[in-house]
VMD Tcl script that draws the C-alpha trace (Angstrom):
set ca {
  {107.79 101.00 79.43}
  {106.86 98.27 81.89}
  {105.19 95.90 79.43}
  {102.25 97.49 77.62}
  {98.50 97.91 77.71}
  {96.75 95.48 75.40}
  {93.63 96.61 73.49}
  {91.53 94.40 75.77}
  {92.75 96.24 78.86}
  {95.49 93.85 80.00}
  {98.89 94.87 81.25}
  {101.90 92.67 80.74}
  {105.54 92.43 81.59}
  {107.39 90.90 78.70}
  {105.13 88.28 77.07}
  {102.94 87.18 79.99}
  {99.73 89.23 80.35}
  {98.02 89.86 83.70}
  {94.91 91.90 84.28}
  {95.58 95.30 85.84}
  {93.37 96.52 88.64}
  {92.61 99.98 87.26}
  {90.86 102.56 89.35}
  {87.67 104.17 88.14}
  {89.39 107.20 86.60}
  {90.37 106.40 82.99}
  {92.61 109.46 82.94}
  {94.80 107.74 85.50}
  {95.81 104.90 83.16}
  {99.03 106.54 82.05}
  {100.24 106.77 85.64}
  {99.67 103.02 86.03}
  {102.42 102.15 83.57}
  {105.82 101.89 85.19}
  {108.50 103.06 82.77}
  {111.38 100.67 82.41}
  {114.16 100.01 79.96}
  {114.51 96.47 81.35}
  {112.50 93.59 79.93}
  {111.13 91.67 82.94}
  {109.15 88.46 82.62}
  {107.60 86.85 85.72}
  {108.64 83.20 85.97}
  {106.95 81.91 89.11}
  {103.46 82.03 90.58}
  {104.75 84.28 93.37}
  {106.20 86.67 90.79}
  {102.91 86.73 88.89}
  {101.01 87.50 92.08}
  {103.65 90.04 93.06}
  {103.22 91.76 89.69}
  {99.46 91.90 90.09}
  {99.77 93.41 93.55}
  {102.42 95.86 92.33}
  {100.17 97.08 89.51}
  {97.37 97.86 91.96}
  {99.62 99.45 94.57}
  {101.34 101.56 91.92}
  {98.02 102.84 90.63}
  {96.90 103.79 94.12}
  {100.27 105.32 95.03}
  {100.32 107.55 91.95}
  {96.67 108.48 92.37}
  {97.42 109.72 95.89}
  {100.56 111.64 94.89}
  {98.91 113.22 91.85}
  {95.58 114.21 93.42}
  {96.92 114.86 96.95}
  {93.85 113.08 98.29}
  {94.29 111.23 101.60}
  {95.41 107.64 101.13}
  {92.67 106.17 103.31}
  {90.01 107.90 101.19}
  {91.55 106.80 97.88}
  {91.92 103.25 99.18}
  {88.34 103.12 100.49}
  {87.01 104.32 97.12}
  {89.11 101.75 95.30}
  {87.91 98.81 97.40}
  {84.32 100.05 97.09}
  {84.66 99.94 93.29}
  {86.64 96.67 93.21}
  {84.89 94.17 95.45}
  {86.67 91.20 93.88}
  {89.60 91.50 96.30}
  {89.49 89.05 99.19}
  {90.52 89.94 102.73}
  {94.11 88.77 102.20}
  {94.50 90.75 98.98}
  {93.08 93.84 100.64}
  {95.51 93.49 103.52}
  {98.55 93.11 101.23}
  {97.49 96.13 99.19}
  {96.58 98.29 102.19}
  {99.63 97.50 104.33}
  {102.07 97.77 101.42}
  {100.63 101.09 100.30}
  {100.85 102.71 103.72}
  {104.30 101.19 104.23}
  {105.56 102.91 101.08}
  {104.49 106.27 102.48}
  {105.85 105.48 105.94}
  {109.35 104.91 104.54}
  {109.10 107.24 101.55}
  {111.67 109.56 103.09}
  {114.20 106.82 102.42}
  {112.73 105.28 99.28}
  {112.49 108.51 97.30}
  {116.28 108.81 97.54}
  {116.80 105.44 95.84}
  {115.61 106.53 92.40}
  {112.58 107.10 90.21}
  {109.65 104.97 91.37}
  {108.27 105.11 87.82}
  {111.07 102.71 86.89}
  {109.73 99.20 87.40}
  {112.79 97.63 89.05}
  {113.03 100.57 91.44}
  {109.38 100.28 92.45}
  {109.69 96.52 93.01}
  {112.76 97.18 95.19}
  {110.79 99.68 97.26}
  {107.95 97.19 97.76}
  {110.39 94.47 98.77}
  {112.22 96.78 101.18}
  {108.98 97.93 102.82}
  {107.92 94.32 103.40}
  {111.29 93.50 104.97}
  {111.38 96.62 107.13}
  {107.93 95.94 108.55}
  {108.30 92.13 108.58}
  {105.11 91.61 106.60}
  {103.96 87.98 106.60}
  {103.79 87.72 102.78}
  {107.52 87.14 102.43}
  {107.01 84.98 99.32}
  {105.59 88.05 97.58}
  {108.34 90.24 99.05}
  {110.97 87.89 97.66}
  {109.22 87.92 94.30}
  {109.36 91.73 94.29}
  {113.05 91.52 95.13}
  {113.60 89.14 92.20}
  {111.60 91.34 89.82}
  {113.75 94.28 90.93}
  {116.74 92.31 89.59}
  {118.72 93.24 92.68}
  {122.18 91.81 93.16}
  {121.79 91.87 96.96}
  {121.11 88.43 98.46}
  {117.50 88.31 99.67}
  {118.09 85.60 102.28}
  {120.80 87.73 103.82}
  {118.43 90.70 104.00}
  {115.72 88.51 105.51}
  {118.10 87.33 108.23}
  {118.71 90.87 109.45}
  {116.85 92.15 112.49}
  {114.23 94.84 111.88}
  {113.03 95.44 115.42}
  {114.36 98.92 116.17}
  {114.53 101.93 113.88}
  {118.33 101.58 113.92}
  {117.89 97.99 112.68}
  {115.63 99.20 109.89}
  {118.18 101.82 108.89}
  {120.89 99.15 108.69}
  {118.60 96.95 106.60}
  {117.76 99.64 104.05}
  {121.44 100.59 103.81}
  {122.23 96.95 103.07}
  {119.57 96.74 100.36}
  {120.55 100.05 98.75}
  {124.31 100.29 99.48}
  {124.86 103.09 96.97}
  {122.44 105.48 98.73}
  {123.06 107.55 101.86}
  {120.22 107.38 104.43}
  {119.64 109.23 107.70}
  {116.92 108.85 110.32}
  {115.84 112.46 109.88}
  {114.97 111.73 106.23}
  {111.81 109.97 107.41}
  {110.13 113.31 108.06}
  {110.11 116.16 105.51}
  {112.72 118.86 105.96}
  {110.10 121.58 106.43}
  {108.63 119.70 109.41}
  {111.72 120.38 111.50}
  {111.44 124.10 110.71}
  {107.97 124.43 112.28}
  {107.92 121.55 114.78}
  {111.06 122.06 116.88}
  {111.99 119.51 119.51}
  {115.07 119.04 121.69}
  {117.84 117.32 119.68}
  {118.06 114.45 122.16}
  {114.32 113.73 121.63}
  {114.45 113.72 117.83}
  {115.19 109.97 117.57}
  {112.23 109.23 119.87}
  {109.90 111.30 117.70}
  {111.18 109.80 114.45}
  {110.80 106.26 115.79}
  {107.26 106.96 116.97}
  {106.30 108.61 113.68}
  {107.68 105.61 111.80}
  {105.62 103.04 113.69}
  {101.96 102.17 113.72}
  {100.12 103.33 116.84}
  {97.58 101.09 118.56}
  {93.87 101.64 118.18}
  {92.61 103.38 121.30}
  {89.05 103.09 122.54}
  {87.08 104.67 125.33}
  {84.44 102.94 127.45}
  {81.22 104.86 128.03}
  {78.21 103.66 129.99}
  {80.08 100.47 130.86}
  {82.86 99.51 133.24}
  {86.12 99.45 131.26}
  {87.15 96.10 132.77}
  {83.87 94.57 131.63}
  {84.41 96.03 128.15}
  {87.93 94.59 127.97}
  {86.67 91.12 128.94}
  {83.99 91.22 126.24}
  {86.56 92.29 123.67}
  {89.05 89.62 124.72}
  {86.40 86.94 124.24}
  {86.32 88.08 120.60}
  {90.12 87.53 120.41}
  {90.76 91.28 120.37}
  {94.03 92.25 122.06}
  {92.36 94.68 124.48}
  {93.97 96.01 127.65}
  {93.40 98.80 130.15}
  {95.34 102.05 130.05}
  {97.36 103.06 133.11}
  {96.45 106.70 132.55}
  {92.67 107.02 132.28}
  {90.06 104.74 133.84}
  {87.92 104.62 130.68}
  {90.72 104.24 128.09}
  {91.29 100.89 126.35}
  {94.19 99.81 124.15}
  {92.79 97.69 121.30}
  {96.10 96.64 119.76}
  {97.26 97.29 116.21}
  {95.29 94.73 114.21}
  {92.62 96.01 111.84}
  {89.08 95.05 112.79}
  {85.52 95.62 111.65}
  {83.90 97.44 114.56}
  {80.45 97.07 113.02}
  {80.70 93.38 113.89}
  {81.54 94.06 117.57}
  {78.46 94.21 119.78}
  {79.94 96.41 122.52}
  {80.72 99.00 119.82}
  {77.36 98.69 118.06}
  {75.67 99.26 121.40}
  {77.56 102.52 121.89}
  {79.56 101.25 124.86}
  {82.89 101.78 123.12}
  {84.02 104.77 121.07}
  {87.22 104.84 119.03}
  {89.33 107.77 120.20}
  {93.10 108.07 120.38}
  {94.53 108.36 123.87}
  {96.05 111.78 123.08}
  {92.65 112.99 121.96}
  {91.20 111.72 125.23}
  {93.65 114.02 127.05}
  {91.60 116.99 125.87}
  {88.41 115.83 127.55}
  {90.34 115.04 130.70}
  {91.78 118.57 130.74}
  {88.27 119.98 130.25}
  {87.12 117.89 133.26}
  {83.44 118.89 132.94}
  {81.29 118.76 136.06}
  {77.86 117.08 135.90}
  {76.09 120.42 136.45}
  {78.03 122.43 133.88}
  {76.99 123.60 130.43}
  {79.64 123.18 127.73}
  {79.93 124.21 124.11}
  {82.00 122.09 121.71}
  {82.59 124.82 119.14}
  {84.34 122.69 116.47}
  {82.79 119.33 117.21}
  {83.25 117.51 113.92}
  {81.57 114.12 114.20}
  {81.47 114.44 117.96}
  {84.24 112.32 119.48}
  {85.03 114.89 122.16}
  {81.36 115.80 122.67}
  {80.66 112.19 123.56}
  {83.71 112.08 125.82}
  {82.60 115.21 127.68}
  {79.12 113.75 128.19}
  {80.54 110.43 129.35}
  {82.80 112.20 131.87}
  {79.79 114.14 133.14}
  {77.83 110.92 133.61}
  {80.69 109.20 135.40}
  {81.14 112.10 137.83}
  {77.43 112.41 138.63}
  {76.23 111.48 142.14}
  {73.06 111.97 144.16}
  {74.61 115.07 145.68}
  {75.94 116.21 142.29}
  {73.31 115.10 139.75}
  {73.66 115.16 135.97}
  {71.85 118.35 135.03}
  {74.41 119.87 132.68}
  {74.36 119.87 128.89}
  {76.54 120.10 125.80}
  {75.92 122.07 122.61}
  {77.89 120.90 119.57}
  {78.67 123.07 116.55}
  {80.39 122.66 113.22}
  {80.11 124.14 109.74}
  {79.56 120.69 108.19}
  {76.02 119.35 108.33}
  {77.08 115.76 107.59}
  {79.49 115.77 110.55}
  {76.73 116.92 112.88}
  {74.43 114.22 111.49}
  {77.05 111.62 112.33}
  {77.38 113.11 115.82}
  {73.64 112.73 116.36}
  {73.78 109.09 115.28}
  {76.66 108.36 117.65}
  {74.93 110.10 120.56}
  {71.78 108.11 119.87}
  {73.75 104.87 119.71}
  {75.30 105.69 123.09}
  {71.87 106.63 124.45}
  {73.19 110.02 125.52}
  {70.75 112.82 126.21}
  {71.66 116.40 127.06}
  {73.41 116.95 123.71}
  {72.03 119.49 121.23}
  {73.19 120.77 117.84}
  {73.80 124.39 116.77}
  {75.41 124.59 113.34}
  {77.71 127.44 112.38}
  {75.89 129.19 109.50}
  {77.75 132.52 109.44}
  {80.38 134.42 111.37}
  {77.81 135.08 114.08}
  {77.85 132.87 117.19}
  {75.41 129.96 116.84}
  {74.95 130.00 120.64}
  {74.33 132.62 123.32}
  {77.20 134.81 124.44}
  {78.41 134.77 128.05}
  {76.47 131.58 128.68}
  {78.75 128.54 129.07}
  {80.75 127.16 131.98}
  {83.16 125.73 129.45}
  {83.94 126.14 125.75}
  {86.14 123.71 123.84}
  {87.78 124.91 120.60}
  {89.34 121.90 118.87}
  {90.53 124.01 115.97}
  {91.19 122.91 112.37}
  {94.92 122.44 111.90}
  {97.71 120.80 109.89}
  {97.19 117.48 111.74}
  {100.93 116.83 111.97}
  {100.23 115.00 115.22}
  {98.28 112.31 113.33}
  {101.01 111.45 110.83}
  {101.53 108.06 112.48}
  {98.08 107.03 111.25}
  {98.33 108.99 108.00}
  {101.94 108.66 106.80}
  {100.94 109.85 103.33}
  {100.09 113.33 104.61}
  {103.70 114.13 105.52}
  {104.54 113.90 101.81}
  {101.32 115.39 100.42}
  {101.41 118.51 102.60}
  {103.94 121.34 102.57}
  {105.06 124.10 104.91}
  {101.89 126.03 104.04}
  {99.79 123.37 105.77}
  {101.16 124.73 109.05}
  {101.79 128.40 108.35}
  {98.52 129.30 106.63}
  {96.14 128.38 109.47}
  {97.12 130.54 112.46}
  {94.92 133.49 111.45}
  {91.89 131.24 111.11}
  {92.63 129.48 114.38}
  {92.94 132.79 116.23}
  {89.71 134.03 114.67}
  {87.77 130.92 115.71}
  {89.21 131.04 119.21}
  {88.38 134.74 119.57}
  {84.81 134.33 118.32}
  {84.17 131.27 120.45}
  {85.54 132.93 123.60}
  {82.54 135.26 123.61}
  {80.38 132.34 124.73}
  {82.37 131.82 127.96}
  {80.74 133.33 131.04}
  {82.75 134.98 133.81}
  {84.62 132.35 135.79}
  {84.21 129.84 132.96}
  {86.84 127.83 131.10}
  {88.10 128.12 127.52}
  {90.06 125.13 126.19}
  {92.03 125.39 122.95}
  {93.27 122.21 121.28}
  {94.78 120.99 118.02}
  {96.32 117.77 116.75}
  {99.32 119.75 115.53}
  {102.87 119.59 116.89}
  {103.80 123.09 115.73}
  {104.04 126.13 118.03}
  {102.87 128.18 115.03}
  {99.40 126.66 115.46}
  {99.60 126.16 119.21}
  {101.50 128.34 121.67}
  {101.72 131.28 119.27}
  {97.95 131.28 118.71}
  {97.24 131.12 122.45}
  {99.70 133.90 123.21}
  {98.22 136.12 120.48}
  {94.74 135.46 121.88}
  {95.74 136.31 125.44}
  {97.36 139.52 124.27}
  {94.11 140.57 122.61}
  {91.86 139.28 125.43}
  {93.30 140.24 128.83}
  {90.12 139.01 130.54}
  {91.46 135.47 130.04}
  {94.45 133.87 131.76}
  {96.13 130.48 131.51}
  {95.29 127.76 134.02}
  {98.24 125.44 134.81}
  {97.63 121.82 133.82}
  {99.39 118.60 134.69}
  {100.73 116.33 131.95}
  {98.76 113.08 132.36}
  {101.64 110.92 131.10}
  {104.67 112.54 132.75}
  {103.14 114.27 135.77}
  {104.87 117.55 134.93}
  {102.95 120.78 135.44}
  {102.83 123.20 132.52}
  {100.86 126.15 131.24}
  {100.45 124.73 127.74}
  {100.69 121.02 126.99}
  {102.08 119.24 123.95}
  {101.55 115.49 123.96}
  {104.34 113.90 121.92}
  {103.60 110.56 120.19}
  {106.46 108.75 121.94}
  {105.29 109.56 125.47}
  {102.44 107.03 125.65}
  {102.26 105.46 122.16}
  {99.65 107.90 120.89}
  {99.03 110.60 118.33}
  {100.41 114.09 118.94}
  {98.17 116.72 120.53}
  {98.22 120.22 122.01}
  {95.92 121.68 124.65}
  {95.76 124.85 126.74}
  {93.15 125.76 129.33}
  {92.21 129.37 130.10}
  {89.82 131.02 132.50}
  {87.71 134.13 131.99}
  {88.34 136.36 134.99}
  {86.03 139.26 134.20}
}
mol new
graphics top color blue
foreach p $ca { graphics top sphere $p radius 0.5 }
foreach p [lrange $ca 0 end-1] q [lrange $ca 1 end] { graphics top cylinder $p $q radius 0.2 }
display resetview
């Protein structure tokens, strides 16, 4: 075993005890102990700190793998229960944890992560691959791994491109065979086909952190960017949409940013913003957001209506938002109030019956529940927690929701179907099945906002504009 648990709740390696940061679940203690046949004793302050970090990260990592709960939720619960961690500690723990999942396709081939030296080697490799600033801790992990590979030599290697990272990990683990395709699960390629020449682009995008995207509402985007830049936030305008803002990749507390607290900025990935742009609601139209969640797209639709309104084309339209989750709709109401948006009402799904009037709306948006494979850049853990079933078991539900919701579209109105999945099983196949059953609807060609290409159904790939992945199709009811 890696050290042992003392009666007073301390974990040690060898003879030197250090307090373990256990999570609230006492049943998870056994998973905190890293099995090892090697007696390791930390010698330096960096090694002691590295051990403490490793204990915490290992606990969290195993908790996520064992419970299959999303990493961001497990991490948030942990920090809520353990407020002793300072901002630097939280950053080391958070970034290292997500880094392990981002490169797990490689690391899992190196050996059993329950073996202490192996886990230390994985932590060290992740810090090198992503050039984390805590290189003293990374070197300590490398030393605790008892690796024979020279750390300074590894540190001197470039890690800019994905090819560089592949060379680095091959250098650190020379006995293991690695391929770029290992970074995504094998089943992903079965249900998310892409042209062979584009595979490297997709893998590189999925293996990098996307920027935080925001959307200005009720304020000029240039004014919003200036206010954010004053706060030392790396904000810049998007070349694609007038209200989109790139906020960089650094973590930030939005509750401390006035332009956000005032409802003038909403956080919404650029690919998600594509959906509202495809909807293109007119100020006079009435729309139904049938699967609204906490309302990101509802707010976008209302903002687009406001922006398009003129004296000749006044804002007289409305949006009804629906979801099965009461708490999500409560959050939507809070966000709409913060943005000072009127014209938004709530109609919760309480049964299979439509919560709104049939044949009533100029536009209906169905942002259907899905596998979320398009969001794996932000949630690298999910690619290893989910399985093929996450994609294949949802099409029937998606088709049912789309079919039910279509009844609310009036003649001449629009029906928009969207997911954050990259799989045709949840996307094109669902739309085609719907059109076969509902001949009164037909596809409306749409133009790809990033490439300019015209298509009947649009998949936004993460590498096209440094975004999440998204799918959208727009249909019209003809009779």
